[in-house]
N, C-alpha and C positions, 0 to 999 in steps of 0.2 A: 527823571524818563526811563530813564534806564531801571530804576528800582521798582517803575511800574509795572513796566514788562518782564519784568523776572519775577513779580508778585503773581500777574494773570498767566505766565506759563505755569508757575505751580499750580497754582487754582485748575488752571484745565488741567495739569498729566493728576493731577489729585482728583478731580471729577472722573477721568480716564479710569485711574487707579479702582476706585470705589464702583465703577460700573464692571470689570473686570473682577472685581472681590464678589460680586452677585453671580456672577456670572462661575464662579467657580473657577476661573484659568486663566486670569492675566495676575502674575507681578510684576511692578515699577521695579529696575534695578537701581537708578540714582534719578531724582523725577529734575533735578538741575540738569541734564545730560538731554533726554528729552528722547535721545536719538537710539535710543538701546535699551531691550525689556526682554523679561522673559514671558512666555504662553503655554501652554499645555496644552492636551487633549485627552479623554481618556473613552473610554466606549459609552459613555455618557453622551458624547458628542457625535453618535456614530448613527447613519442616518440608512445607512445600506452597505450590505459587505456580499460579496460573489465569493466565491471557492470554484477552480477550477482543475482538477485530483486527474494527477499522469497518472504510469500503471508504474512509473520506476521510483515511487519514494519521493514525489515532487508535486507540489500547489502550486498556483500560481493565485493569490489574494488580491481582490480588489476590494477597496474600504474608503468608504465613504465620509468622510465628517464636515460639521458645520462649525466651525472654528471663528473666533473673534481677534484681527488684527487690526493693528492700528499701522499708521504708513511711517516709514522707514526702516532703521533696520531692527528684526527679529530674530530673536532664538525661540523656532516653537518646538516645543518637548513632546514628539508625536508618540504613545505610552500604549502595551498593549499590545504590541507585536509578537509576532511567533520568536518564541528563541531561537530557530534552526532557522530565522530567517538568511539567506543570502543578501548581504547590505549592498553587493555591486549591484542588484537585480532592481533596486528602488529608485521607483520615478513618485515626483511630485508633479501636481497639475492643481489649478484652479480653474472651478466648474462657472465660476460667477465672471471671473475676471483673467483671461489665461494669461492674457497681458502685462497685468498689473503683478506676476507674483515671483519672482525671481530664486533661487539657491546658490546661495553664494559658497557655503561649505557643509559639508554633510558627518557625523560621527551616527555610530550605534554603538551605546553603552548596552553591556549584557553581564557586568560584573554583580552581579545577583546579589542579595545581603540573605546571609543564613548566620548561624552562630560562629562556626565557622572561621567563616570570611569576617564576622565581628571582630572576633578574639584575633586574629591574623592583624588585622589593621590599627590596633591598642595596644601592638607590641612596643614598651619601651613609654608606655603613657600611663596615667594614674584610671585608677578603677577600684568600686569598693564591695570590698564584702558581704556582705549580707547573711546572716546565720541566726538561727530562731529554736528555741527549747521552749520548753513551757513553762518553764522554774524563772527564766527573767525573762524571755520573749525575744523581742529580735535583740543582737547587736550589730554591730554597723564599725567596719573598718577600712579606713582610707591603706591603698598598696599600690605597688605599682606593678604591671602584669610585664615581666622580665620576657617568657619564652613559651609557646606554643608545640612546642616539637617534642611527639610523642607524652603530652600531655602538661597542662598549665603550670606556670612557675613566678610564683611571688615574690617581692620582696616587703614586710610590713615591717617600718622602722629600719631595724638592723640586723633583720629575722628571714631567711628564705624558706616561704612555705611549697611544698611541691604537692600540689592540688589543693580545694578547699571542699568542704562538706556542705556548705551552703550554696549561695545563689549569688553570682559575680552580675554587679551593676554597674553599666558605663552610661558615661554622662547625655550622651550623643548618637546620633546616626553621624559615621565619616561621609562624609564628600563624596567620596568616590564611589560607592553604596549607592544601590539605588533599589526599588521594591520592585519593578518589573522594569522587562526589558525595553529600550524607547528607542526611539530614533532622535536625534536631535539636528534641528537646521538654523542654519544661519540664514534669513533669509533676506531679500530687498522685496517691498513693501510697497507700491504706490497707492492701493486700495482699502480697504476696507473688510468687512465682516465676508467670508470666502467660504465656496462650499467646494473642499477640496475635495482630488481623490487621488488617494496612494496604490501605487499596483509593486509588488514584491514577488517572487519566489521563495519558496520555502520548503526544505526536508523535513521529514517526519510526517507526511500525510500519504499513506498508502489505500490503495482500494484493488479488489479482486472480485470475480465472477463465482459464486458458486451456484450448481445447478444441482433441482432435485429432480431424478427421472422415477417415473411410476409406470413399471410393465404390465401390460397386463399377464394372465397369469396361461393368454395364448402366446405369447412371447411375438406377437403381430401388431401391436399397436400401443402407443404409452403416452403418457402425459409429461409435459416440461416444465416447469417451473426456472427463472432466474432471477438471479438476487447478488444484490452489489453489497460488500462487506469493507465499511471505511472503518480506517483504522486511525486515530487522529493522536501523533505526539507531539505536534507541533510548538510544545508549549503555548499554546494561546485557543480561544476558546472563538467560535465563528456562531455568533446568532441570529436567529430567520434568517438563514443563508439563503441566498442561490446560488444553487449544488449543478455543476458541471464533471462529467468524468471524460477522458479521452482514452480511446480503447488503440493502439498502437508501439511501437519502439521511435521515440525521441531520441534523439544523441543529444548525448548533454557531454560536456566537458568537464569531469569531475574534480571537486578543491578537495583539498586536504578537509578529512572528516573531522564535525565536532561530537563526539560522546555527550549523549545527554540520558540520564540514568531519568527516570519515571515512574511514574504508580501501575502498577498491572491494570491491564484496561480494562473496564467494566463493557458488557454485552448489550445494547439495548435496540430490539426491535421494533420498526418504524410502525406505527400506527396506519389502520387502513390503507393500505399499501397501492399506490396504482403504478402503473407502469412507465418507466421511462422512456421519454421521448430520443430519438437515433435520427444522424441526421451525416452526411460526409462531411466531413473538416480535413481541406489540404490533402495529406495523405494516410489520413486515421478517420476515427471514428468517433463523434463526439454523442456522450447522453446528457439531456438533461433532466431532474425531476422534476414536476410537473409541478411545485408546492415547496414551499420554503420548509426548511429544516436547519435545526440549530445540532453540529456539532460539537461536543464537549470536550475539551482536554483528557486525554488517557483512556479514550471512547472510543467501541467498535461498536457501530452504525451497522445494519442492515436495513436496503429497500427493495425495493419490486424493478427488478428489469425487466422479464418479460414472462409471459405464460402461452401453452399452446396446449391442443387437446386432441386425441386423435392422430398421432404421429404414427405413418405406418413407420415399421423396425424389423431390420430381418437379426436372427440370432445365428452368428457362423462358429465353424468348431472346424479347428485347424490343427492338424497334425505336421509339425515342419522339420523340416532335415537340416544337414549343413552343408555347403560345398566341401569340406574335408573330406569328406567319403568318398569319395571318387581319385583318388589318388595313394588308396592304398587299402589295406583288409581293415576289416575292420567286424569288431565282434558280434554276437549279437545283443538287443537291447529289449528289453521284455517293461512291461507295464508304463510305457512313457505317456506322459503329462499328454492330454486336447489341450491347448487354450480356446477361451470361447471369448468369443465381440458381441461387440451390438453393433448394427451399421444402421443409418437413416439419412438421408439426402433432406439438406438444407433449404427446401424451395419452397416455394409461395405452395404449389399443386398438392406438398405434403405438411400443411399446414403451418410452416416456417417462413423460410425465404430472407432473414435478417440479418447482420453481420452479429456475428459470437464472440465477444471478447473472451480473453484466453479467462482460463478458469478448472476448476473441475466439480466433472459429474460424479453425483454419486448417483446409483442404481438402487428402487427398492421394487420388490413382487412380493402380491400377498403371498401368504400360505392356502392348506385348506381352510382354515378356520375366518381368513377374510382379513386376520391382520400384519399390518407391512412388515417386511423383513429386506434388512439391505443385504444386497445382492452384489455388491462389488462398486469400484471407483476408477477413474482413470482422469489425466489430466488431458485438456483441449486446449490447440492452440487456438492463436485467432484465427478466425473460419470466415470469410465470406460470405454470402448469400449463393445458392445454388451450387455449392462445392459438400460434397458428403463429409460425412462423420460418423468414424471409427474408433470406438472404445472397448479396450481391455475388461473384464471384466474377473477374470480369471484364470482358473483347469477346472474342467470338467470332473466333477470326483466319478460320474459311470461311464464315463466313453474313456477308452486307454487303446493305445497303439504299439508294435510291436514288429524290430526289422530285422531282416534278415540276410547278410549279404551272400550271395547263391551263388558269385564267381566273382574273378577278378583275374584278369590278366595285363599284363603291360604289353602294349602292342610296340611302340618304340620309347624313346628316351623320354619322352613329353607325352605321351597319348596312350589311355588309359581305361580300357573294358572292361563294366561289371554290372552285374547284375542284381534286383532285391526283391525280395518279396515282404511286402506290407502289409498286415494283419489289422484293424480295426475293431476293435468288440463294441458292443452297444449294450448297456446294460439297464438300461432305460425302460418308461414303459411306452416311451413313444419312439416313433423312427425317427433317424437325426441325418444330416447329410454333412458330412465330413471333406473340407478340403486340404488333401494332400499336398503340402507344400515341397518343393524340390529343388533348393539352391544348386544354379551350376557355375561356371566357369563362364567365359565370355565365346569358347568355341564346343559345342556339344550337340549332342544328335541322339535320339532314340530311335533304336533301332527294333526293338519290340515292346510291344504293348499291352497288356490283360484289359484294360479301362481307357477310354478315352483323356484326352488331356489337352492344355490349353495353355501357348507361351505366354504366359504375363508377361514378362519382357524379356530380352537378352540372355538376362541370365536365370532365370526362375518358369520351369516348368507345375502347372498345379492340376490335380486328380482330383476332381469335386464327385464322389463316391456318395451309395447310397448306403447306410448301414439301415439294420430294421431291429425294432425292438429284441432285445433279447438276443440278439445275432451277432455275425462276424460278414464281414467283406471283405477279399485279400486281393491287391492287388501287384501284379508282378510287371519289371519291365527291365530291360536291359538297355545303354547308354553308354556311348562312346566321347570320352571329354578330351580338349588339347589344351594344356595346361601351357 
C-alpha cells in the first residue's frame, strides 16, 4: 500500500513538473519530498508595470505578474528587477488570494555574471585553454587557474603560464553568479496560481523639467513649452509602463550608496506628445502621463509636460548697488553691467495658473530674419500657481551704469551720511526703464533724492527710472545709515 501511495505521489509531482516545464518556470528540487521546489518568473510573465519617479533619484516600481505556484513551501525567483533596488522596501502580495501567500524569507541576489567575476570564481579550479592557428587548427590544454590578480596565472602540468594567447573555457556557470538581479523568496502557499504585485523603491531613475520660452520681439508676450526629461540607469527596463512623476522634496534617509557604471544614455523624444495630467498629492504635485510608455535602461526620454501661448511678460533691467557702499568712501565705477530679467505671473488670467516643477527655463527670441536665437536661461524652483516667476537672462550689452560717491561723512561712531550720483546710459534703439536697486542696512533714511523711490522692503530702496533711446538719465540722492 505504501509503495502505491509513493508511486502515486511521484506521478502527480511528475505531472506538475511537466506542466511547469511547459510554462517554462517550474523546476522540482526533490520529487520524493513534495514540499520544496523552485519557481521563477521573468518579464515574460509581466501583466502590468507602473513607475512613479521622484525628484531625488528615486522611483517606486509596481510590477504585476502571473505566476504558477503549487501548495506548500516554494522558492520563487523573481527576476528582471532593478539593479539599484532597495531590498528593504520590497513588498509582495497576491491579488488573487491575499491570505493564501505568505513570505517566510527574502533575499536579493545581485552578484551578476561578468568575465571578471567568472574568472574570480574559478581561482583554484580546472579550466580549459583553447588556442587556434591556421596550421594546426584548435589546440586545447587542461589547466588550473591559480590567480587573477593583475592578470591570470595558470598551471599547465608542471609549468606556470602568465596569461594565455587564446580563449579560456569554463566548464559551467558557478551557482553563486546569476545573469540578472533577482529577488528570492521562500513562500508558504496554500493556493494555486497567483496574480502577484511586487512593489519596491529603486535608485537610478531621475526626472527634471525643461522649459522652452519663445519670446516675441515686442518683449511683452511669450509662448511656453514644458518637457519632462526622464533618465533611467536603474538597471531595468519598464515596458509599456504607466508613468507618474512627483514634484516636491520627499524626505529620505539616505542609505550607503552603491556605485553602478552604466553605458552612456541615449536620448529619445516621445512621439505625439500629450501634456501630462496634474493633481495635488499629499504635500506634493503628481503628474501622470496620459498614455503608456516604455522606459529603457540607459535611456533619456522626453515627454510633454505643458504648453501655453500668449503669456504676458515684462523685461526688467536692474542696476544693483551694495550694502557696503554706505560705511566707507568708494571710488567711482564706470561701465557697470545692467542685469536683464523676465518676469511673468503664473496665473490663469495670464494663460497659465498651474504648478511648475523645478527645472531650467531657456529663452529664445526671433532675430530680424525670423530665426529663433538663444537669449539666456535660468533655473526655476518649484513654483505654485498664482506666484510670480523671475528669470535672469544675463547682462544688457547696450545699457550701462556709472556710480560716483559725491560726498561721505561720519556723523557718529556707527552713523554715516553719503551722497551718490548714478548715471544710466541707454544705447538701444528704444526707450527702457531701469530699476536702480540699492541694498541698505536695517536703519536708513534718504534725505534728498532727484527721483521718486519705492521702499521695497526694510533693507532696499528702488528707483525705477526711464532712460530714453541713445540717452542718459542721472539719479542723485543722499542717505543716512546707522550700522
